DOKOLRO-862523 format. One record per residue (C-alpha): residue number from 1; residue in one letter; x, y, z. Coordinates in Angstrom, 3 decimals, always signed. Example, Ala and Ser with C-alpha at 12.3 -4.5 7.8 and 13.67 -1.06 7.14 Angstrom:
REM DOKOLRO-862523
- pos, code, x, y, z
- 1, a, +12.300, -4.500, +7.800
- 2, s, +13.670, -1.060, +7.140
***
This chain:
REM DOKOLRO-862523
- pos, code, x, y, z
- 1, m, -34.347, -6.065, -13.517
- 2, m, -31.668, -5.331, -10.916
- 3, k, -32.928, -5.249, -7.425
- 4, k, -32.080, -2.173, -5.426
- 5, f, -29.741, -3.008, -2.498
- 6, a, -31.573, -0.647, -0.117
- 7, a, -34.674, -2.839, -0.431
- 8, i, -32.774, -6.052, +0.241
- 9, i, -31.177, -4.465, +3.243
- 10, l, -34.440, -3.448, +4.733
- 11, s, -35.891, -6.935, +4.318
- 12, l, -32.872, -8.505, +5.944
- 13, c, -32.928, -6.164, +8.798
- 14, l, -36.285, -7.613, +9.825
- 15, i, -34.606, -10.882, +10.243
- 16, l, -31.122, -10.166, +11.635
- 17, t, -30.829, -6.515, +12.907
- 18, m, -27.449, -5.640, +11.378
- 19, l, -24.842, -3.824, +13.478
- 20, s, -24.410, -0.230, +12.555
- 21, a, -21.229, +0.814, +10.590
- 22, c, -18.157, +2.027, +12.424
- 23, g, -16.971, +5.536, +11.565
- 24, d, -13.181, +4.852, +11.561
- 25, e, -11.230, +2.813, +9.060
- 26, i, -8.356, +0.515, +9.323
- 27, d, -5.645, +3.212, +9.613
- 28, n, -7.504, +5.187, +12.067
- 29, n, -8.663, +2.499, +14.503
- 30, p, -6.106, +0.138, +15.850
- 31, t, -8.579, -1.558, +18.277
- 32, p, -11.171, -3.927, +16.807
- 33, p, -14.648, -2.720, +17.638
- 34, a, -16.828, -4.677, +20.016
- 35, d, -19.262, -7.409, +18.917
- 36, n, -16.982, -8.873, +16.249
- 37, s, -17.538, -6.005, +13.811
- 38, v, -14.515, -4.953, +11.632
- 39, t, -13.606, -1.498, +10.411
- 40, d, -11.593, -2.218, +7.353
- 41, q, -12.946, -0.733, +3.994
- 42, q, -12.242, -3.417, +1.434
- 43, t, -13.414, -5.495, -1.496
- 44, p, -14.692, -8.843, -2.886
- 45, e, -14.257, -11.664, -5.165
- 46, n, -15.449, -14.392, -7.488
- 47, p, -17.861, -17.413, -7.258
- 48, d, -19.869, -19.447, -9.674
- 49, s, -21.043, -22.001, -7.051
- 50, q, -22.048, -22.010, -3.456
- 51, p, -20.477, -24.581, -1.033
- 52, d, -22.500, -27.648, -0.226
- 53, g, -21.264, -27.802, +3.336
- 54, n, -18.601, -30.371, +2.970
- 55, g, -15.211, -28.886, +3.526
- 56, g, -12.956, -30.444, +0.846
- 57, d, -15.739, -30.959, -1.761
- 58, a, -16.856, -27.386, -1.296
- 59, l, -13.371, -25.980, -1.958
- 60, s, -13.231, -28.006, -5.310
- 61, e, -16.393, -26.396, -6.372
- 62, l, -15.639, -22.867, -5.611
- 63, d, -14.388, -20.265, -8.087
- 64, l, -10.888, -19.247, -7.090
- 65, g, -10.409, -16.396, -9.433
- 66, f, -10.348, -13.979, -6.498
- 67, v, -6.951, -15.229, -5.681
- 68, y, -5.509, -13.614, -8.862
- 69, d, -7.790, -10.513, -8.749
- 70, n, -6.498, -9.538, -5.391
- 71, g, -2.940, -10.714, -5.804
- 72, i, -3.059, -12.854, -2.662
- 73, e, -1.212, -15.999, -4.108
- 74, y, +1.606, -15.740, -1.474
- 75, i, -1.030, -15.799, +1.340
- 76, w, -3.333, -18.276, -0.236
- 77, d, -0.705, -20.932, -0.646
- 78, q, +0.002, -20.863, +3.188
- 79, l, -3.635, -21.618, +4.142
- 80, d, -4.816, -25.076, +4.873
- 81, d, -7.890, -26.496, +2.901
- 82, e, -10.350, -25.708, +5.775
- 83, m, -9.281, -22.002, +5.922
- 84, k, -9.186, -21.799, +2.108
- 85, t, -12.744, -23.096, +1.952
- 86, d, -14.125, -20.587, +4.493
- 87, v, -12.146, -17.662, +2.917
- 88, a, -13.356, -18.603, -0.562
- 89, q, -16.879, -18.914, +0.536
- 90, v, -16.874, -15.310, +2.084
- 91, i, -15.014, -13.681, -0.771
- 92, n, -17.280, -15.266, -3.339
- 93, t, -20.337, -14.123, -1.464
- 94, i, -18.854, -10.619, -1.524
- 95, k, -18.129, -10.823, -5.302
- 96, n, -21.751, -11.752, -5.742
- 97, v, -22.863, -8.982, -3.453
- 98, g, -24.552, -11.452, -1.121
- 99, f, -25.646, -10.607, +2.357
- 100, i, -25.387, -13.866, +4.259
- 101, c, -22.505, -16.476, +4.098
- 102, e, -22.553, -19.756, +5.766
- 103, l, -19.184, -21.310, +6.258
- 104, s, -18.299, -25.064, +5.855
- 105, y, -15.987, -25.113, +8.875
- 106, g, -16.600, -21.948, +10.898
- 107, i, -14.248, -19.817, +13.007
- 108, p, -13.583, -20.187, +16.708
- 109, a, -15.313, -17.343, +18.549
- 110, d, -12.092, -15.980, +20.012
- 111, e, -10.566, -15.699, +16.531
- 112, s, -13.649, -14.226, +14.842
- 113, k, -12.299, -10.617, +14.944
- 114, d, -9.041, -11.629, +13.469
- 115, f, -10.623, -13.501, +10.677
- 116, l, -12.872, -10.527, +9.747
- 117, t, -9.872, -8.256, +9.644
- 118, f, -8.004, -10.884, +7.548
- 119, i, -10.925, -11.119, +5.013
- 120, s, -11.162, -7.412, +4.764
- 121, n, -7.450, -6.949, +3.936
- 122, l, -7.593, -9.671, +1.330
- 123, c, -10.235, -7.998, -0.603
- 124, m, -8.359, -5.202, -2.527
- 125, d, -9.957, -5.416, -5.911
- 126, y, -13.411, -4.966, -4.762
- 127, c, -13.954, -1.593, -3.153
- 128, y, -17.683, -1.680, -2.295
- 129, l, -17.679, -3.743, +0.887
- 130, g, -19.033, -1.715, +3.918
- 131, s, -17.033, -0.596, +6.922
- 132, s, -18.854, -3.179, +9.152
- 133, f, -19.623, -6.716, +8.783
- 134, t, -20.146, -9.315, +11.519
- 135, f, -20.697, -12.880, +12.699
- 136, r, -23.777, -13.506, +14.771
- 137, d, -24.363, -16.322, +17.193
- 138, t, -22.078, -19.272, +18.143
- 139, d, -22.846, -22.947, +17.438
- 140, d, -22.700, -25.636, +19.860
- 141, d, -18.987, -26.266, +19.013
- 142, g, -18.028, -22.637, +19.863
- 143, l, -17.730, -21.756, +16.171
- 144, k, -18.937, -18.725, +14.304
- 145, d, -20.249, -20.078, +10.852
- 146, t, -22.685, -17.468, +9.696
- 147, l, -21.410, -14.100, +8.459
- 148, y, -23.673, -11.042, +7.694
- 149, l, -22.153, -8.527, +5.176
- 150, q, -22.807, -4.969, +4.575
- 151, y, -21.865, -2.646, +1.594
- 152, n, -20.830, +0.788, +1.116
- 153, e, -23.435, +3.319, +1.468
- 154, n, -22.770, +4.744, -1.980
- 155, i, -23.882, +1.372, -3.566
- 156, a, -27.648, +1.493, -4.359
- 157, y, -27.797, -1.139, -7.150
- 158, e, -25.800, -4.262, -8.084
- 159, q, -24.584, -2.442, -11.132
- 160, d, -23.024, +0.164, -8.980
- 161, a, -20.741, -2.485, -7.385
- 162, l, -19.866, -3.891, -10.871
- 163, n, -19.062, -0.335, -12.124
- 164, i, -16.644, +0.129, -9.166
- 165, v, -14.690, -3.037, -10.113
- 166, t, -14.774, -2.238, -13.865
- 167, n, -13.479, +1.289, -13.262
- 168, l, -10.762, +0.220, -10.961
- 169, n, -9.424, -2.522, -13.295
- 170, a, -9.502, -0.290, -16.275
- 171, v, -7.184, +2.091, -14.509
- 172, l, -4.947, -0.771, -13.367
- 173, d, -4.751, -2.090, -16.901
- 174, s, -3.966, +1.352, -18.242
- 175, v, -1.237, +2.203, -15.862
- 176, v, +0.538, -1.104, -16.260
- 177, s, +0.212, -0.923, -20.061
- 178, s, +1.820, +2.467, -19.979
- 179, i, +5.112, +1.155, -18.537
- 180, p, +7.696, +1.923, -21.155
- 181, e, +9.142, -1.020, -22.896
- 182, g, +12.682, -2.079, -22.144
- 183, l, +12.590, -1.149, -18.562
- 184, s, +14.432, -3.360, -16.028
- 185, e, +12.590, -4.945, -13.166
- 186, w, +13.773, -2.339, -10.753
- 187, e, +12.725, +0.458, -13.157
- 188, r, +9.284, -1.081, -13.554
- 189, a, +8.682, -1.047, -9.878
- 190, k, +9.917, +2.538, -9.685
- 191, y, +7.591, +3.579, -12.525
- 192, l, +4.694, +2.246, -10.602
- 193, y, +5.698, +3.849, -7.278
- 194, e, +6.211, +7.105, -8.906
- 195, y, +2.913, +7.006, -10.737
- 196, l, +1.018, +6.375, -7.574
- 197, v, +2.670, +8.955, -5.480
- 198, l, +2.365, +11.750, -8.053
- 199, s, -1.258, +10.931, -9.050
- 200, t, -2.637, +10.624, -5.500
- 201, d, -3.094, +12.993, -2.582
- 202, y, -3.413, +11.802, +1.058
- 203, s, -6.898, +12.564, +2.029
- 204, d, -9.997, +10.891, +3.462
- 205, e, -12.315, +13.282, +1.454
- 206, a, -13.312, +10.894, -1.164
- 207, m, -16.144, +8.340, -1.669
- 208, y, -13.720, +5.378, -1.194
- 209, p, -10.536, +6.806, +0.521
- 210, f, -9.615, +3.599, +2.229
- 211, t, -9.362, +1.570, -1.024
- 212, a, -7.306, +1.190, -4.150
- 213, y, -10.378, +2.813, -6.050
- 214, g, -9.765, +5.985, -3.920
- 215, a, -6.132, +6.029, -4.766
- 216, l, -6.325, +5.283, -8.509
- 217, v, -9.716, +6.465, -9.639
- 218, e, -10.510, +9.377, -7.233
- 219, h, -6.825, +10.156, -6.567
- 220, r, -7.353, +10.722, -2.845
- 221, a, -6.742, +8.035, -0.330
- 222, t, -5.367, +7.236, +3.133
- 223, c, -2.488, +4.779, +3.797
- 224, q, -4.730, +1.812, +3.252
- 225, g, -5.763, +3.154, -0.204
- 226, y, -2.137, +3.835, -1.130
- 227, a, -0.978, +0.440, -0.017
- 228, e, -3.848, -1.495, -1.787
- 229, a, -3.232, +0.414, -5.077
- 230, m, +0.544, -0.301, -4.918
- 231, h, -0.185, -3.982, -4.323
- 232, l, -2.551, -4.252, -7.158
- 233, l, -0.399, -2.314, -9.541
- 234, l, +2.699, -4.439, -8.807
- 235, h, +0.769, -7.670, -9.025
- 236, r, -0.870, -6.724, -12.356
- 237, a, +2.710, -5.981, -13.567
- 238, g, +3.847, -9.491, -12.693
- 239, f, +5.517, -9.069, -9.314
- 240, e, +4.926, -11.361, -6.382
- 241, v, +3.417, -9.134, -3.551
- 242, c, +2.189, -9.141, -0.056
- 243, y, +0.967, -6.489, +2.395
- 244, v, +1.659, -5.876, +6.116
- 245, r, -0.037, -3.796, +8.773
- 246, g, +1.573, -2.153, +11.824
- 247, h, +2.041, +1.233, +13.359
- 248, g, +3.723, +4.098, +11.553
- 249, d, +4.676, +7.113, +13.688
- 250, d, +1.554, +6.942, +15.767
- 251, t, +0.572, +4.008, +17.787
- 252, a, -3.137, +5.366, +17.847
- 253, q, -3.462, +4.602, +14.074
- 254, i, -2.952, +1.380, +12.080
- 255, h, -0.671, +1.689, +8.991
- 256, k, -0.360, -0.453, +5.978
- 257, w, +2.567, -0.895, +3.501
- 258, n, +3.851, -3.403, +0.871
- 259, y, +6.237, -6.246, +0.227
- 260, v, +7.495, -7.035, -3.317
- 261, k, +9.801, -10.002, -4.341
- 262, l, +12.403, -9.303, -6.943
- 263, s, +14.292, -11.728, -9.082
- 264, d, +17.224, -11.810, -6.684
- 265, g, +15.001, -13.873, -4.460
- 266, q, +14.742, -11.103, -1.841
- 267, w, +11.634, -9.419, -0.431
- 268, y, +11.706, -5.602, -0.328
- 269, i, +9.419, -3.119, +1.391
- 270, l, +7.669, -0.069, -0.216
- 271, d, +5.619, +2.465, +1.654
- 272, p, +4.084, +4.740, -0.880
- 273, t, +2.203, +6.836, +1.646
- 274, w, +5.366, +7.827, +3.315
- 275, a, +6.804, +8.716, -0.106
- 276, d, +4.116, +11.368, -0.470
- 277, p, +4.466, +13.593, +2.697
- 278, a, +1.704, +16.148, +3.178
- 279, d, +4.063, +18.856, +4.486
- 280, v, +6.015, +19.236, +1.161
- 281, p, +4.387, +21.831, -1.045
- 282, e, +6.024, +20.647, -4.334
- 283, e, +3.525, +18.576, -6.261
- 284, d, +6.259, +16.573, -8.039
- 285, y, +8.208, +15.592, -4.715
- 286, i, +8.768, +11.877, -4.049
- 287, n, +10.484, +10.553, -0.933
- 288, y, +12.568, +7.510, -2.003
- 289, d, +13.658, +6.618, +1.417
- 290, y, +10.761, +4.007, +1.341
- 291, f, +11.423, +2.332, -1.914
- 292, l, +12.788, -1.252, -1.833
- 293, i, +14.104, -1.239, +1.699
- 294, s, +14.465, -3.731, +4.528
- 295, d, +12.494, -4.322, +7.691
- 296, e, +15.392, -2.994, +9.713
- 297, a, +15.272, +0.308, +7.636
- 298, i, +11.545, +0.835, +7.842
- 299, l, +11.466, +0.078, +11.622
- 300, l, +13.861, +2.939, +12.136
- 301, n, +10.775, +5.206, +12.074
- 302, h, +7.800, +2.864, +11.872
- 303, k, +6.998, +1.717, +15.329
- 304, e, +5.732, -1.674, +14.723
- 305, k, +5.126, -4.491, +12.160
- 306, f, +2.257, -6.793, +12.911
- 307, y, +2.486, -10.539, +12.300
- 308, s, -0.433, -12.532, +11.021
- 309, s, -1.770, -15.716, +12.631
- 310, y, -2.836, -16.920, +9.266
- 311, y, +0.335, -16.690, +7.182
- 312, t, +4.012, -16.012, +7.585
- 313, t, +4.661, -12.401, +6.880
- 314, p, +7.609, -11.825, +4.468
- 315, t, +10.933, -10.636, +5.933
- 316, a, +12.970, -8.073, +4.077
- 317, t, +16.794, -8.283, +4.884
- 318, s, +18.474, -6.726, +1.893
- 319, m, +19.017, -3.036, +1.016
- 320, e, +20.749, -3.815, -2.291
- 321, q, +17.857, -2.589, -4.380
- 322, s, +16.979, +0.418, -2.412
- 323, y, +16.778, +3.659, -4.461
- 324, h, +19.745, +5.358, -2.887
- 325, k, +21.959, +2.312, -3.250
- 326, v, +21.140, +1.597, -6.885
- 327, m, +21.309, +5.263, -7.934
- 328, g, +24.674, +5.646, -6.110
- 329, y, +23.369, +8.236, -3.606
- 330, y, +24.517, +6.384, -0.568
- 331, c, +27.755, +8.108, +0.440
- 332, e, +30.416, +7.023, +2.818
- 333, s, +32.762, +10.059, +2.505
- 334, y, +32.537, +13.803, +1.539
- 335, d, +34.215, +13.026, -1.928
- 336, e, +31.516, +10.470, -2.650
- 337, a, +28.773, +12.952, -1.647
- 338, y, +30.284, +15.594, -3.839
- 339, a, +30.404, +13.265, -6.841
- 340, a, +26.844, +11.959, -6.203
- 341, a, +25.462, +15.464, -6.062
- 342, q, +27.227, +16.407, -9.293
- 343, k, +25.880, +13.398, -11.002
- 344, q, +22.334, +14.262, -9.835
- 345, v, +22.472, +17.853, -10.912
- 346, e, +23.538, +16.680, -14.398
- 347, i, +20.487, +14.409, -14.475
- 348, c, +18.335, +17.222, -13.328
- 349, a, +19.598, +19.430, -16.147
- 350, d, +18.683, +16.720, -18.615
- 351, d, +15.301, +15.674, -17.330
- 352, g, +13.865, +18.840, -15.777
- 353, k, +13.755, +17.338, -12.235
- 354, r, +14.942, +19.322, -9.149
- 355, y, +15.617, +17.086, -6.315
- 356, i, +18.924, +15.655, -5.058
- 357, y, +19.098, +12.892, -2.519
- 358, l, +22.129, +12.054, -0.409
- 359, r, +22.194, +9.362, +2.311
- 360, f, +24.859, +8.710, +4.893
- 361, p, +25.647, +5.957, +7.492
- 362, t, +26.331, +8.400, +10.337
- 363, a, +25.099, +11.722, +11.678
- 364, e, +28.775, +12.981, +11.763
- 365, l, +29.376, +12.530, +8.072
- 366, t, +25.839, +14.024, +7.438
- 367, e, +27.018, +17.296, +9.262
- 368, e, +30.330, +17.297, +7.462
- 369, v, +28.497, +17.300, +4.111
- 370, r, +26.076, +19.886, +5.242
- 371, q, +28.928, +22.218, +6.302
- 372, e, +31.189, +21.654, +3.188
- 373, l, +28.648, +21.021, +0.350
- 374, c, +25.587, +23.138, +1.364
- 375, l, +27.076, +26.060, +3.424
- 376, k, +30.461, +26.738, +2.087
- 377, k, +30.138, +29.926, -0.219
- 378, g, +31.739, +29.815, -3.533
- 379, a, +32.388, +25.982, -3.162
- 380, g, +30.407, +22.818, -2.890
- 381, l, +26.945, +23.002, -4.475
- 382, m, +27.634, +26.383, -6.108
- 383, t, +30.750, +25.048, -7.847
- 384, i, +28.717, +22.074, -9.062
- 385, l, +25.923, +24.300, -10.412
- 386, k, +28.383, +26.531, -12.133
- 387, d, +30.118, +23.613, -13.879
- 388, v, +26.891, +21.915, -14.925
- 389, n, +25.451, +25.171, -16.283
- 390, a, +28.448, +25.704, -18.439
- 391, e, +28.419, +21.948, -19.613
- 392, k, +24.694, +21.557, -20.101
- 393, g, +23.390, +25.048, -20.732
- 394, s, +21.134, +24.827, -17.820
- 395, n, +20.123, +27.845, -15.639
- 396, f, +20.455, +26.623, -12.036
- 397, t, +20.883, +29.659, -9.756
- 398, e, +20.710, +28.403, -6.194
- 399, t, +19.694, +25.585, -3.893
- 400, s, +17.639, +25.039, -0.821
- 401, w, +18.285, +22.028, +1.301
- 402, k, +16.767, +20.190, +4.305
- 403, v, +18.664, +17.808, +6.610
- 404, y, +17.110, +14.792, +8.257
- 405, p, +19.792, +13.782, +10.767
- 406, g, +19.716, +10.393, +12.392
- 407, d, +21.653, +8.076, +14.543
- 408, n, +20.714, +4.810, +12.653
- 409, q, +18.447, +4.052, +15.645
- 410, t, +15.552, +6.173, +15.163
- 411, s, +15.857, +7.677, +11.684
- 412, p, +17.997, +7.624, +8.621
- 413, n, +20.622, +10.241, +7.743
- 414, t, +19.478, +12.146, +4.773
- 415, i, +19.970, +15.476, +2.921
- 416, i, +17.382, +16.491, +0.401
- 417, i, +18.502, +19.365, -1.898
- 418, t, +16.010, +21.333, -4.109
- 419, l, +17.513, +23.063, -7.199
- 420, k, +16.215, +26.418, -8.393
- 421, r, +16.370, +27.705, -11.881
- 422, d, +16.362, +31.197, -13.311
- 423, e, +12.880, +31.651, -14.761
***
C-alpha cells in the first residue's frame, strides 16, 4: 500500500528539520536564497539502483534513462564522470521520490547553490519537485555530500507524482504525433512553437506554473514553464536542444529560453514566452521575432545571457532560419516591403489568418514604409487589399498597424499589421 508522503515528511522532520520552501520561483528570484536552498520548481528522473559510494562503479550501476527523459544529452555529454555520478544519484532519487540522497563525490560548499540550481533546471520531465531543497552540513574535506529533497505541496501520495509524469508525457506524445506528415524540419519546429504559444497563457495561477506540466496540461505557465515545455516538445520531436537562463527586460527576474540545433549545423534561439505577449488582446496572435534567431538578435532586448560553470552554453550566430528571413518578410527597400505585404495578404485570404509581419534593417526604412504603405490613402495597403479581394474573393476592408521602431542597438525594426474583414 502506498505510503502517504505527508507521514514520511513528518518523520523526517524529527531527524533533519527541513528548510521551509521559498515563495518565489526561478523567473521571479534572481538571487539564490540563503542556506543553500534553491527556488527552481522542476522535476525528476530514473533509477533502478542506488550508488555504492564508489565513483566510477556507481555511475555504471545507475539508470541513465533520465538523460533522454529530460532532453539533456547536450549537457550530459560535457560532464566528467564524477559530476555525472552525483547528478545521476540526485535525479534518480527524485525519480523514486526519495527524501535523502548521499553523493559519491560531493560538491564544494561554495558551489552548492549553483549545483542545486543546475539540478533543478535539468529536471524538466518531472514536475513534482518542491521549490526548496538543500544540502546540510559539510564534511571534513569541505564537501556537501548529503542532499535533502522536498516535493510539491500538491503531492500527497507516490501515485500523485507518477500521475503528473504520466499526464505530461501523454500530452507530449499527443502533440508530437499530431505534427502533419511531410513537413520540413523548419516547419516542424514552427508547428510546435505555434502550438505552445496558442495553447498556453502566461500566468502563475496554476498548480504547477513553473513547469512544462503547467504549460502543456494546465495551459498556464510562467517563462520557466514555457521554456521547459518547448524544450521537451522539440526533444521528443527529434531535435537537439538546450536551455539558457538570463535576464529578459527586467534584471529583477530570471528568464529562461531555448536553443535548438538544426540540420545546417547551427544553433538557433526560441523564446516562446516573448512570442505570447500579455498586452495583445487577440488570442491567435504570435510574435515570430523570437523564432530561430541569434544571440545577437535576442540580446537586442534581453538584457543578459547567463553562462554555466558546468557546460558550454550553445552559441547562436545565424539568422538564416529566422521566421522573417525564411518567409521573405525581411525587407531592404520599400518595393520589397510592398511585395512582402501583398504576399502575406494573399496567404491570409487563403488560410484565414490576419497578421502581417515586416522587418527592416534600419529605423529610416521602417518610417518610410509606415508613411507609404500604412498611411497613404488610396495607395499602399488599401491598393493591396483591393487587388487581393478581387483575385481571391476575400472581404478585407481595412487594416490597423503597430510600429516597433529600433536602431539595431536596443530593439528590432518591425511593423505588425492586423487585417480586418467585413463580417
